[in-house]
C-alpha positions as CSV (number, residue, x, y, z in Angstrom):
1,L,-25.4,102.1,30.9
2,N,-22.2,104.0,32.7
3,Y,-23.0,102.4,36.2
4,E,-25.4,100.9,38.4
5,I,-26.2,101.4,42.3
6,S,-27.3,97.8,43.7
7,T,-29.9,99.7,46.3
8,K,-33.0,101.6,44.8
9,K,-34.9,102.9,47.9
10,I,-34.5,101.4,51.5
11,L,-37.9,100.9,53.4
12,I,-36.9,99.9,57.1
13,K,-38.6,99.2,60.3
14,L,-36.5,99.2,62.9
15,R,-36.9,98.6,66.3
16,V,-35.7,100.9,69.2
17,G,-32.2,99.8,70.9
18,S,-31.0,97.9,67.8
19,F,-29.3,98.8,64.9
20,L,-29.3,97.4,61.1
21,N,-26.2,97.4,58.5
22,I,-27.1,98.0,54.9
23,P,-24.2,97.5,52.1
24,I,-24.7,99.4,48.9
25,T,-22.8,98.5,45.7
26,I,-22.0,100.9,43.0
27,S,-20.2,99.4,40.2
28,N,-18.3,101.5,37.3
29,Y,-18.5,100.9,33.4
30,K,-17.1,104.1,32.4
31,T,-13.6,104.1,30.9
32,E,-12.7,106.7,33.0
33,M,-12.3,106.8,37.3
34,M,-15.4,107.7,39.0
35,N,-15.0,110.1,41.8
36,L,-18.1,110.3,44.4
37,E,-19.1,111.9,47.5
38,I,-21.5,110.4,49.7
39,S,-24.0,112.2,52.1
40,F,-27.9,112.5,53.5
41,D,-30.3,114.8,54.0
42,G,-33.7,115.1,56.2
43,D,-33.7,114.0,59.5
44,L,-31.8,111.0,58.8
45,D,-28.4,112.8,60.6
46,R,-30.1,111.2,64.2
47,L,-30.1,107.8,63.1
48,M,-27.8,107.0,60.2
49,R,-24.2,106.7,59.8
50,I,-22.3,105.9,56.5
51,N,-18.6,104.3,56.2
52,K,-17.3,106.2,53.4
53,K,-18.0,110.2,52.9
54,T,-15.7,109.5,49.1
55,M,-15.4,106.9,46.8
56,A,-13.0,106.6,43.5
57,I,-14.2,103.7,41.8
58,N,-11.4,102.6,38.7
59,P,-13.1,101.5,35.4
60,D,-14.9,98.4,35.3
61,S,-14.5,97.9,39.2
62,S,-17.1,98.0,41.9
63,E,-16.7,99.7,45.9
64,E,-19.1,99.3,48.3
65,F,-20.3,101.3,51.2
66,T,-22.3,100.9,54.3
67,V,-25.1,102.4,55.8
68,T,-25.7,101.9,59.3
69,L,-29.0,102.7,61.0
70,I,-29.4,102.9,64.7
71,G,-32.3,102.9,66.8
72,N,-31.3,105.3,69.7
73,V,-34.3,107.5,68.6
74,E,-37.7,108.3,69.6
75,V,-40.4,106.2,68.2
76,G,-41.3,107.8,64.9
77,I,-40.8,107.7,61.0
78,Y,-37.8,109.4,59.7
79,E,-37.0,110.1,56.0
80,G,-34.7,111.6,53.8
81,N,-32.2,110.8,50.6
82,I,-28.6,109.5,51.0
83,I,-27.3,111.5,48.3
84,I,-24.4,110.3,45.6
85,S,-22.9,113.1,44.0
86,G,-19.5,114.1,42.1
87,D,-19.5,112.6,38.7
88,I,-22.9,111.1,39.1
89,D,-26.0,112.8,40.4
90,E,-28.4,110.1,42.2
91,K,-30.4,110.0,45.3
92,I,-31.6,106.5,47.1
93,P,-35.2,107.3,49.3
94,V,-35.0,106.3,52.8
95,T,-38.0,105.7,55.3
96,V,-37.1,104.1,58.3
97,L,-40.0,103.3,60.8
98,V,-38.6,103.6,64.4
99,Y,-41.2,101.1,66.9
100,S,-41.0,100.4,70.6
101,K,-39.8,97.4,71.9
102,E,-42.9,96.0,73.4
103,K,-44.3,95.9,69.3
104,L,-44.4,93.0,67.7
105,P,-40.9,93.2,66.0
106,I,-40.4,92.9,61.9
107,E,-36.9,91.8,61.8
108,G,-34.1,93.4,59.9
109,L,-32.5,91.2,57.3
110,L,-28.4,91.7,55.7
111,I,-28.1,90.3,52.5
112,N,-24.6,89.8,50.4
113,L,-24.4,89.0,46.9
114,E,-20.8,87.5,45.8
115,L,-20.5,85.9,42.5
116,L,-17.5,83.9,42.3
117,N,-16.6,83.9,38.7
118,T,-17.3,88.0,37.4
119,K,-16.1,86.3,33.8
120,V,-18.0,83.8,32.0
121,A,-18.1,82.5,28.2
122,P,-21.5,81.9,26.4
123,E,-22.7,78.4,27.6
124,D,-20.4,78.6,30.4
125,V,-21.7,78.6,34.0
126,L,-22.1,81.5,36.5
127,K,-22.0,80.6,40.0
128,Y,-22.8,82.9,43.3
129,R,-23.6,82.7,46.6
130,V,-26.3,84.5,48.9
131,D,-25.9,85.4,52.3
132,L,-28.6,85.8,54.5
133,Q,-28.6,87.6,58.1
134,N,-31.3,88.2,60.3
135,L,-29.7,90.7,62.1
136,L,-31.8,90.7,65.6
137,R,-32.8,87.1,65.4
138,E,-35.7,87.0,67.8
139,E,-38.1,85.0,65.5
140,Q,-38.2,83.2,62.0
141,Y,-40.1,84.2,58.6
142,N,-40.2,83.4,55.4
143,I,-37.9,85.3,52.4
144,S,-38.9,85.1,49.1
145,L,-35.7,85.4,46.4
146,T,-36.1,86.5,42.7
147,Y,-32.7,86.6,40.5
148,K,-32.4,88.8,37.5
149,I,-30.0,89.7,35.1
150,K,-30.0,92.8,33.2
151,S,-27.7,93.3,30.0
152,G,-26.2,96.7,29.2
153,N,-29.7,97.7,27.1
154,N,-31.9,97.2,29.7
155,T,-32.9,94.1,28.7
156,E,-33.9,92.0,32.4
157,I,-34.8,88.4,32.7
158,I,-35.6,86.2,35.8
159,I,-33.1,83.3,35.9
160,G,-34.9,81.6,39.1
161,N,-36.9,81.8,42.2
162,D,-36.2,80.8,45.9
163,N,-38.5,80.7,49.0
164,V,-36.6,79.9,52.3
165,V,-37.7,80.4,56.3
166,I,-34.8,82.3,58.2
167,Q,-34.1,82.4,61.5
168,T,-30.8,83.5,62.2
169,S,-28.3,82.9,58.6
170,F,-29.0,81.1,55.5
171,S,-26.4,80.7,52.6
172,L,-27.7,79.4,49.1
173,L,-24.7,78.4,46.4
174,K,-26.5,79.3,43.4
175,N,-25.5,78.6,39.3
176,F,-26.6,79.6,36.1
177,K,-25.8,78.4,32.8
178,I,-25.1,81.4,30.8
179,P,-27.1,81.1,27.3
180,K,-25.4,80.9,23.9
181,D,-27.4,83.5,22.7
182,F,-26.0,86.3,25.4
183,K,-23.5,88.6,23.5
184,P,-20.0,90.0,25.2
185,G,-20.8,92.9,27.6
186,E,-22.0,94.1,30.7
187,Y,-24.5,92.5,32.7
188,V,-25.8,92.8,36.2
189,L,-26.8,90.0,38.3
190,T,-29.5,91.3,41.0
191,V,-31.2,89.5,44.1
192,E,-34.6,91.0,45.0
193,V,-36.0,89.9,48.6
194,K,-38.9,90.2,49.9
195,Y,-39.5,89.6,53.7
196,L,-42.5,90.9,55.7
197,D,-43.8,94.1,54.3
198,S,-39.7,95.2,53.0
199,V,-38.0,94.5,49.7
200,L,-34.1,94.7,49.7
201,R,-32.1,94.4,46.5
202,Q,-28.7,93.9,46.1
203,S,-26.3,93.8,42.5
204,S,-23.1,92.8,41.3
205,P,-21.5,93.3,37.7
206,F,-20.1,90.3,35.5
207,K,-19.0,90.4,31.8
208,V,-19.7,87.9,29.4
209,V,-16.9,87.6,27.0
210,L,-15.6,85.3,24.3
211,P,-13.1,82.5,24.3
212,F,-9.4,83.6,23.2
213,Y,-9.5,82.4,19.9
214,K,-13.4,83.5,19.0
215,Y,-12.1,87.3,20.0
216,A,-13.0,90.0,17.5
217,F,-12.8,93.8,17.5
218,I,-15.1,95.6,15.5
219,G,-16.0,92.7,13.4
220,I,-12.2,91.6,12.8
221,P,-10.8,88.6,14.2
222,L,-8.0,88.6,16.5
223,W,-5.8,86.8,14.5
224,M,-5.8,89.5,12.0
225,I,-5.2,92.1,14.6
226,L,-2.1,90.2,15.6
227,A,-1.0,89.5,12.1
228,G,-1.8,93.7,11.6
229,A,0.1,94.3,15.0
230,L,3.3,92.8,13.4
231,I,2.7,94.7,10.5
232,I,2.7,98.0,12.3
233,A,5.7,96.9,14.8
234,S,7.4,96.4,11.2
235,L,6.5,99.8,10.2
236,I,7.6,100.8,13.1
237,F,11.1,99.5,13.2
238,I,11.0,101.1,9.4
239,F,9.8,104.3,11.3
240,M,12.8,103.9,13.8
241,L,15.5,103.6,10.9
242,Y,14.1,106.4,8.9
243,K,14.2,108.5,12.0
244,K,17.9,107.4,12.6
245,K,19.0,108.2,9.1
246,K,17.0,111.3,9.2
247,E,19.3,112.6,12.6
248,E,22.1,111.5,10.4
249,K,21.4,114.4,7.7
250,K,20.1,117.0,10.5
251,R,21.0,120.4,9.4
252,Y,22.7,121.2,12.9
253,R,24.9,118.4,14.4
254,T,26.4,119.5,17.7
255,K,26.8,117.9,21.2
256,L,24.6,119.2,23.8
257,N,24.6,118.9,27.5
258,M,21.7,121.0,28.0
259,H,22.4,121.0,31.9
260,T,25.3,123.4,31.1
261,L,23.3,125.6,29.1
262,P,21.2,129.0,30.9
263,Q,17.7,128.3,31.8
264,A,14.8,130.8,32.6
265,G,15.6,133.5,35.2
266,E,15.1,137.3,36.4
267,R,18.6,137.7,34.5
268,S,18.3,135.3,31.3
269,A,17.4,136.7,28.4
270,F,15.1,134.5,25.8
271,I,16.6,134.3,22.4
272,G,14.7,131.8,20.7
273,N,14.5,127.8,20.5
274,I,17.8,125.3,20.7
275,A,17.9,124.7,16.9
276,E,15.6,122.0,15.5
277,T,13.4,122.0,18.8
278,T,10.8,123.5,21.1
279,T,13.6,123.8,23.6
280,K,13.4,127.9,24.7
281,A,17.2,128.9,24.4
282,Y,18.6,131.7,26.9
283,L,21.6,133.6,27.8
284,N,23.0,135.2,30.9
285,M,22.2,138.4,30.3
286,D,25.4,139.7,32.7
287,N,27.6,137.9,30.2
288,F,26.7,140.8,27.8
289,Q,29.3,142.9,29.8
290,I,31.9,140.3,28.8
291,H,30.8,141.6,25.1
292,T,29.8,139.4,22.1
293,L,30.8,139.7,18.4
294,I,28.4,138.5,16.1
295,A,29.3,137.7,12.4
296,G,27.8,136.4,9.1
297,A,26.9,137.0,5.2
298,S,24.0,139.8,4.6
299,G,21.0,138.4,4.9
300,G,21.8,135.4,7.4
301,G,20.4,137.2,10.4
302,K,22.9,138.8,12.5
303,T,21.2,141.9,12.8
304,V,18.1,140.3,14.2
305,C,20.4,138.0,16.9
306,A,21.5,141.4,18.0
307,E,18.5,143.4,18.3
308,D,16.8,139.9,20.1
309,L,19.8,140.6,22.5
310,V,18.8,144.3,22.8
311,E,15.1,143.7,23.6
312,E,16.1,141.6,26.2
313,A,18.5,144.3,27.7
314,L,15.8,146.7,27.2
315,M,13.2,144.9,29.0
316,K,15.6,144.3,32.1
317,N,16.2,148.1,32.6
318,V,19.4,148.2,30.8
319,S,20.3,151.4,28.9
320,V,21.2,150.5,24.8
321,I,23.2,153.1,23.0
322,V,23.4,152.0,19.0
323,F,25.7,153.1,16.6
324,D,23.7,152.4,13.3
325,P,25.1,153.0,9.9
326,T,21.8,152.2,8.2
327,A,18.5,153.4,10.1
328,Q,17.6,149.3,10.3
329,W,17.5,149.9,14.6
330,T,14.9,152.7,14.2
331,G,12.3,150.1,13.7
332,F,12.8,149.6,17.9
333,L,10.5,152.7,18.4
334,R,7.6,151.1,16.2
335,K,5.3,148.4,17.6
336,N,5.9,145.1,15.1
337,N,2.6,144.5,13.2
338,D,4.2,142.4,10.3
339,K,1.8,139.4,9.7
340,E,4.3,136.7,8.6
341,I,6.3,137.8,11.4
342,L,3.3,137.3,13.7
343,D,2.8,134.1,12.5
344,L,6.1,133.0,13.6
345,Y,5.0,134.0,17.4
346,P,3.6,130.8,18.3
347,N,6.8,128.2,17.0
348,F,8.3,130.3,20.2
349,G,5.9,130.0,22.5
350,M,5.1,133.7,21.9
351,K,2.1,135.7,21.6
352,R,0.6,138.3,19.2
353,K,-0.1,140.4,22.0
354,D,4.0,140.7,23.2
355,A,4.7,142.7,19.9
356,R,5.7,145.9,21.3
357,A,7.4,149.0,20.3
358,F,10.1,150.7,22.9
359,N,11.5,153.5,24.3
360,G,14.0,155.7,22.8
361,N,15.2,158.3,20.5
362,I,16.9,159.1,17.6
363,H,20.2,160.9,16.9
364,Q,21.8,162.2,13.6
365,V,25.7,162.2,13.6
366,S,27.0,164.5,10.9
367,D,30.6,164.7,12.3
368,G,32.7,162.0,13.8
369,R,34.5,164.4,16.3
370,E,31.3,165.3,17.8
371,I,31.5,164.8,21.6
372,I,28.7,163.0,23.2
373,D,27.4,163.2,26.7
374,F,26.5,159.9,27.0
375,K,25.0,160.3,30.9
376,K,22.2,162.2,28.9
377,Y,21.1,158.8,27.1
378,M,22.1,156.2,29.8
379,N,18.4,155.9,30.8
380,P,17.2,152.6,32.2
381,G,15.0,150.7,29.6
382,T,15.3,153.5,27.0
383,I,17.4,153.1,23.3
384,S,19.3,155.7,22.2
385,I,19.9,155.2,18.4
386,F,22.9,157.4,16.6
387,L,22.5,157.3,12.7
388,T,26.5,157.6,10.9
389,A,25.2,156.9,7.5
390,K,26.6,160.7,6.4
391,L,29.7,159.9,7.7
392,D,32.6,158.8,5.3
393,M,35.0,156.3,6.4
394,K,37.7,158.6,7.8
395,N,34.9,160.0,10.0
396,T,33.3,156.6,11.2
397,E,36.7,155.6,12.4
398,L,37.1,158.7,14.5
399,F,33.4,158.7,15.6
400,V,34.2,154.9,16.9
401,A,37.1,156.3,18.5
402,N,35.6,159.4,19.8
403,T,32.8,157.5,21.6
404,I,35.0,154.7,23.3
405,R,36.9,157.7,24.8
406,E,33.9,159.6,25.5
407,I,32.7,156.3,27.7
408,F,36.2,156.5,29.5
409,H,35.7,160.2,30.4
410,T,32.3,159.5,32.0
411,N,33.3,157.9,35.4
412,L,30.8,155.4,35.6
413,P,30.4,153.5,39.1
414,E,31.9,150.1,39.0
415,S,28.7,147.3,38.3
416,Q,29.0,143.5,38.6
417,E,25.6,143.2,36.6
418,L,25.0,144.5,32.9
419,K,24.0,148.5,33.3
420,Y,24.7,149.8,30.0
421,L,25.2,148.1,26.5
422,L,26.9,149.8,23.2
423,V,26.1,147.9,19.7
424,Y,28.1,148.7,16.7
425,D,26.6,147.8,14.0
426,G,28.9,147.1,10.3
427,I,32.2,147.4,12.8
428,H,33.8,145.3,9.7
429,T,34.0,147.9,7.5
430,L,36.6,149.7,9.8
431,L,39.0,146.7,8.9
432,P,41.5,147.3,6.5
433,K,40.1,144.4,4.2
434,F,37.3,146.4,4.1
435,G,39.2,150.1,3.5
436,G,39.5,151.0,7.1
437,S,43.0,152.2,8.6
438,G,42.2,149.6,11.4
439,K,43.6,151.7,13.8
440,V,39.8,151.9,15.7
441,F,40.5,148.2,17.0
442,V,43.2,149.5,19.3
443,Q,40.6,151.6,21.3
444,L,38.1,148.8,20.8
445,E,40.7,146.3,22.3
446,R,41.0,148.5,25.9
447,A,37.3,148.9,25.7
448,A,36.7,145.1,25.7
449,R,39.3,145.0,28.2
450,E,38.0,147.4,30.7
451,F,34.2,148.4,30.4
452,R,33.5,145.3,31.8
453,K,34.1,146.5,35.3
454,W,31.7,149.6,34.6
455,G,29.0,147.2,33.5
456,V,29.2,148.1,30.3
457,G,28.8,145.5,27.5
458,L,29.8,145.6,23.8
459,I,28.4,143.6,21.0
460,L,29.9,144.3,17.5
461,I,28.2,143.5,14.3
462,S,30.6,142.3,11.5
463,Q,29.9,140.5,8.4
464,V,33.8,138.4,9.0
465,L,35.3,137.2,12.5
466,S,38.5,136.1,11.3
467,D,39.7,139.2,10.4
468,F,39.5,140.6,13.7
469,P,42.6,141.3,15.6
470,K,43.5,138.6,18.1
471,E,44.1,141.1,21.1
472,V,40.5,142.1,20.6
473,L,38.7,138.7,20.3
474,A,40.8,137.6,23.4
475,N,39.0,139.9,25.3
476,I,35.6,138.8,23.8
477,N,33.6,136.0,25.6
478,T,30.5,135.4,23.5
479,E,30.6,134.7,19.5
480,M,28.0,134.1,17.0
481,Q,28.3,133.3,13.7
482,T,25.2,133.2,11.0
483,R,25.1,131.7,7.4
484,T,28.7,132.9,6.0
485,R,30.7,132.0,2.9
486,D,33.7,133.9,3.9
487,E,36.6,131.8,3.2
488,G,38.6,133.2,6.4
489,D,35.5,132.2,8.5
490,L,34.9,129.0,7.2
491,N,38.7,127.8,7.5
492,R,38.4,129.1,11.1
493,I,35.3,126.9,12.2
494,K,36.7,123.8,10.5
495,E,40.1,124.4,12.2
496,E,38.4,125.0,15.7
497,Y,35.4,123.1,15.9
498,G,35.5,120.3,12.8
499,D,33.5,119.5,9.8
500,N,30.2,118.8,11.5
501,I,29.9,122.7,12.5
502,L,31.2,123.8,9.6
503,K,28.7,122.2,7.7
504,S,26.2,123.0,10.0
505,V,27.4,126.9,9.9
506,V,26.9,126.6,5.8
507,K,23.0,125.0,5.7
508,A,22.2,127.5,8.8
509,A,18.7,129.1,7.5
510,T,18.1,132.7,8.1
511,G,17.9,133.7,12.0
512,T,19.6,130.8,13.7
513,S,22.9,131.0,15.1
514,M,25.9,129.0,16.3
515,I,26.7,130.5,19.6
516,E,30.4,129.7,21.1
517,S,31.2,131.0,24.8
518,S,33.4,129.2,27.7
519,A,30.2,129.5,29.9
520,Y,28.2,127.4,28.0
521,N,27.6,123.8,26.8
522,N,31.6,122.8,28.3
523,G,32.9,125.7,25.7
524,Q,31.5,123.4,22.9
525,P,29.3,125.3,20.0
526,Y,25.8,125.1,19.5
527,F,23.0,126.7,17.3
528,V,19.9,128.6,18.4
529,S,17.1,129.5,16.2
530,F,16.6,133.0,17.4
531,R,13.0,134.2,17.6
532,P,11.1,136.8,15.6
533,P,11.5,140.4,17.4
534,L,8.9,142.3,19.4
535,H,9.5,145.6,17.6
536,S,9.1,146.1,14.0
537,L,11.7,145.1,11.3
538,K,10.8,148.1,8.8
539,R,13.3,151.2,9.4
540,L,11.2,154.5,9.7
541,S,10.8,156.8,6.8
542,D,12.8,159.6,6.4
543,D,10.2,161.6,6.8
544,E,9.7,160.5,10.6
545,L,13.8,160.6,10.8
546,S,13.8,164.2,9.3
547,N,11.1,164.9,12.6
548,Y,13.6,163.3,15.0
549,E,16.3,165.6,13.6
550,K,14.2,168.5,14.0
551,Y,12.5,168.2,17.1
552,N,15.8,167.0,19.0
553,K,17.7,170.5,17.6
554,I,14.7,172.4,18.6
555,I,14.7,170.5,22.3
556,E,18.2,170.5,22.7
557,D,18.4,174.2,22.1
558,L,15.6,175.1,24.5
559,E,17.2,173.2,27.0
560,Y,20.1,175.1,26.5
561,Q,18.4,178.0,27.0
562,I,16.9,177.1,30.1
563,E,20.0,176.0,31.9
564,Q,21.2,179.6,30.8
565,L,18.3,181.3,32.8
566,K,18.7,179.0,35.7
567,E,22.5,180.5,35.6
568,Q,20.6,183.9,35.9
569,G,18.8,182.9,38.8
570,I,15.4,182.6,37.1
571,D,12.6,179.8,38.6
572,I,12.9,177.3,35.8
573,F,11.0,174.3,37.4
574,D,7.9,174.6,35.5
575,L,9.6,175.1,32.3
576,E,11.8,171.8,33.1
577,L,8.8,169.7,33.6
578,E,7.1,171.2,30.2
579,L,10.3,170.8,28.4
580,K,10.3,166.8,29.9
581,L,6.7,166.1,28.7
582,A,8.0,167.4,25.2
583,K,10.8,164.8,25.3
584,D,8.9,161.8,26.4
585,K,6.3,162.7,23.0
586,I,9.7,162.6,21.1
587,N,10.9,159.1,22.3
588,A,6.7,158.3,21.8
589,G,7.1,159.4,18.5
590,T,3.6,161.6,18.7
591,F,5.1,164.6,16.7
592,N,1.8,166.5,17.1
593,M,2.0,166.2,20.7
594,V,5.4,168.0,20.6
595,S,4.1,170.7,18.4
596,I,1.5,171.4,20.9
597,Y,4.0,171.4,24.0
598,L,6.7,173.5,22.1
599,E,4.0,176.0,21.1
600,G,3.7,176.7,24.7
601,L,6.7,176.3,25.9
602,T,8.8,178.4,23.2
603,P,7.3,181.9,24.0
604,R,7.6,181.0,27.5
605,I,11.0,180.9,27.4
606,K,11.6,184.3,25.2
607,A,9.3,186.1,27.8
608,Q,11.9,185.2,30.1
609,W,14.9,186.1,27.9
610,D,12.8,189.3,27.3
611,K,12.2,190.1,31.1
612,L,16.2,190.0,31.3
613,G,16.7,191.7,28.3
614,K,19.5,189.9,27.4
615,T,19.8,187.1,24.0
616,P,20.4,183.5,25.0
617,K,23.3,182.1,23.3
618,K,22.8,179.3,20.5
619,K,23.4,175.5,21.5
620,E,26.7,174.5,19.6
621,I,27.7,171.4,19.1
622,K,30.7,170.5,20.9
623,L,34.2,168.3,19.1
624,A,36.9,166.8,19.7
625,S,39.8,167.6,18.1
626,E,41.8,165.3,15.9
627,D,45.0,166.1,18.5
628,E,43.2,165.0,21.1
629,L,42.4,161.5,19.5
630,E,45.2,160.8,18.3
631,K,46.6,161.0,21.8
632,E,43.9,158.7,22.9
633,L,44.8,156.6,20.5
634,E,48.2,156.4,22.0
635,K,47.2,156.0,25.4
636,A,45.3,153.2,24.3
637,K,48.4,151.5,22.8
638,K,50.1,151.8,25.9
639,V,47.7,150.9,27.9
640,N,47.3,147.6,26.1
641,E,50.8,146.8,25.7
642,E,51.0,147.0,29.5
643,S,48.3,144.9,30.1
644,R,49.5,142.2,27.6
645,K,52.8,142.4,29.1
646,E,51.1,141.9,32.8
647,Q,49.5,139.4,31.1
648,E,52.8,137.7,30.2
649,Q,54.8,138.1,32.9
650,G,51.9,136.6,35.0
651,K,52.0,133.9,32.9
652,K,55.6,133.7,33.1
653,Q,55.7,133.8,36.8
654,E,52.7,131.1,37.2
655,S,54.4,129.2,34.8
656,K,58.1,129.3,36.6
657,T,56.1,128.8,39.7
658,E,54.9,125.5,38.6
659,D,58.5,124.6,37.1
660,E,60.2,125.2,40.6
661,E,57.1,123.0,42.4
662,V,58.0,120.7,40.0
663,E,61.5,120.5,40.5
664,E,61.4,120.7,44.2
665,A,58.9,117.6,44.0
666,V,61.7,115.6,42.1
667,K,64.4,116.3,44.2
668,E,62.4,115.7,47.3
669,E,61.2,112.4,45.7
670,A,65.1,112.0,44.7
671,R,66.1,112.3,48.7
672,E,63.3,110.0,49.7
673,E,64.8,107.3,47.2
674,E,68.1,108.0,48.3
675,Q,67.5,107.7,52.2
676,E,65.4,104.4,51.6
677,E,68.2,102.7,50.0
678,K,69.9,103.9,52.8
679,E,67.6,102.1,55.0
680,I,67.4,99.3,52.6
681,E,71.4,98.9,52.9
682,K,71.7,99.2,56.4
683,G,68.8,96.3,57.2
684,I,70.9,94.2,54.5
685,E,73.8,94.9,56.5
686,G,72.6,94.4,59.9
687,N,71.2,90.9,59.1
688,N,74.5,89.7,57.2
689,L,76.1,90.5,60.2
690,T,73.7,88.5,62.6
691,K,74.1,85.7,59.7
692,I,78.1,85.8,60.4
693,N,77.6,85.4,64.3
694,N,75.3,82.5,64.0
695,L,77.8,81.0,61.4
696,M,80.6,81.4,63.3
697,T,79.0,79.9,66.3
698,E,77.7,77.0,64.3
699,M,80.9,76.0,62.8
700,S,82.7,76.3,66.8
701,N,79.8,73.7,67.7
702,C,81.0,71.0,64.6
703,L,84.5,71.6,65.4
704,D,84.0,70.7,69.2
705,N,82.1,67.9,67.7
706,G,84.8,66.8,65.4
707,N,83.0,67.8,62.5
708,K,85.3,68.9,59.9
709,K,83.5,68.7,56.7
710,E,80.3,70.4,57.8
711,A,82.8,73.3,59.6
712,I,84.5,73.9,56.0
713,Q,80.9,74.4,54.3
714,I,80.1,77.1,56.9
715,Y,83.5,78.7,56.5
716,N,83.1,78.8,53.0
717,K,79.6,80.5,53.8
718,I,80.9,82.7,56.0
719,T,83.6,84.5,53.3
720,I,80.9,85.7,51.4
721,L,79.3,87.2,53.7
722,Y,81.9,88.8,54.9
723,K,82.0,91.1,51.2
724,E,78.9,92.5,52.6
725,I,79.5,93.8,56.2
726,P,80.3,97.2,57.0
727,K,84.1,98.0,57.0
728,E,84.1,99.0,60.7
729,Y,83.0,95.3,61.7
730,K,85.3,93.4,59.0
731,K,88.1,93.6,61.7
732,E,86.3,91.8,64.5
733,I,85.0,89.2,62.1
734,F,88.3,88.6,60.9
735,N,90.4,87.9,63.9
736,K,87.4,85.3,65.0
737,C,87.5,83.9,61.6
738,R,91.3,83.1,61.9
739,E,90.7,81.4,64.9
740,L,88.0,79.3,64.2
741,Y,90.5,78.2,60.7
742,K,93.6,77.6,62.6
743,R,91.2,75.4,64.4
744,L,90.4,73.9,61.1
745,M,93.8,73.0,60.4
């Protein structure tokens, strides 16, 4: 029994010109709120009104709505249903006979059942009141009342009967002693009223409950439940204590201010979760142009951290260029299909369908002096990977210096947003500690200082951080540190951030990194578990890399031939279009389609040259001379030195300005104190002068009255004050005092 409706059917006779209110109660025995809508159908809309169209009944509660029948219609029979819909679906049939005033009236009756106590125990008394009201009050008639109780299993018993005669209104106060065998639960009291040819019913729910000391739950005495609750409370306390101890043993112990961390937005990069939480972690994309250094031991996940940053940049239409010594980044061109990695996606709120490949190309670098036309590769949302595995140490240094030089020569427009991202993987190999000369870091310092104005960001990936030149680190905004065993880095972390951060870095899981940036967490380090990448973590096979190298060379040569044809005045529109399609297929890695396009394109270009009777020039790799690179290095040194001097001069000027302000403030304060002392002295002197004049007047009065003893005492006071008055007044006072002294003698 989930609910109860007090009225099951309405059969009413209504006289023209009269009205009748019928209350209907709905009781909710469910454990959740019941939402209902009340309406009616048939031809009841001509004489029926309902005071509530919607009802929301709380669990174990009842609500009432009133149906009003108005006899302002023609004589006849009106039928329909009161429809109760929503969480239940019920209909109350309604038949109304409307008769004329000339016929014998059959009075309408209003009945109300009120429980005086809704909760009773076995052998207690249920008290209730029945109110009857003759609505038309034209004549009296007999009423028969029957009282019934229905239990939850629909068992119904009759508990009493009454017969009364009603003229206007009548009330009955009734009692019923609940039998001992009544089980606790929900019951419904119903009064059935028969009068003339009509029957009305009114119901109201009540509960039979046990006394507190007899309560049981699923057969368990309450005292046992209370004892169990105490045990549970003790276990909760122990759990909280355990949780506190566990908190103390957390792997990552940092102070976090979530309000100061980057939030989700159009220019935010989703990089994973705050370590040991499910809270998503973001970075401000445009802070990448103030550069990022990622350091950590092999296998600590530093490359994955960098790849997450690059994925987010690509999805925000940033052009990315990667200098890759291991071919690990080539997996960007393929979708991630590693089951173990895909299984990690839900931990970061990601879906398997999020896995994807990225648009891009792979280029082999065989000479560090190769001049790269970066404008060709700076296409929004694409990644260009330059493989540098064939370069030795010297050539690698030349190549890094050369790429930085070419960026300066590209003449990029200024930008407040990140437009381009350069990734140098394995940059630590150029440090003297690892066999490099260290010269290239002069170029890196200049790049880190100046690239940001063009919207160019640097990501440097290294196994160590502490060995980096301070001048380079000073121009890098964000540092990331994965697990490391490098003694220099560990000492640096301990000195800068303390033992807790040091222990956290040492114990960091693979793919979890410490992040430190002045823009985040009030400049304090915090830890992020980086999300699994969307692209494949497997490098492409040697055969696939060979295909990229092979077809790129063919495309570059054909592109160069087309440029020469254009110079010869040949219409190259169709050739350029087909060449672009071939390039797109290389970026997609569909080499079969590339071959098909080239099979048609190559002969067409050759045919154009045959028509001209000329032979095209071959595409040659442009190389920068070592002298040019050396000059660029010297220029970088000079620019860096000038920038440092300007910074130092600015600091000195700022310090000097501050010193001058402090000195001026001290002088001003001294002047104010001196002026204040003068004013105080002047006030004191003025007061002393007034006192002496008053004392001389008083002394003169004493002498006039012959009181020499008091005059002598006053004279002694005057001599003391005389020393404190200004010199310009002393002569005048002295002459007056001498006259008084003569009178005293």
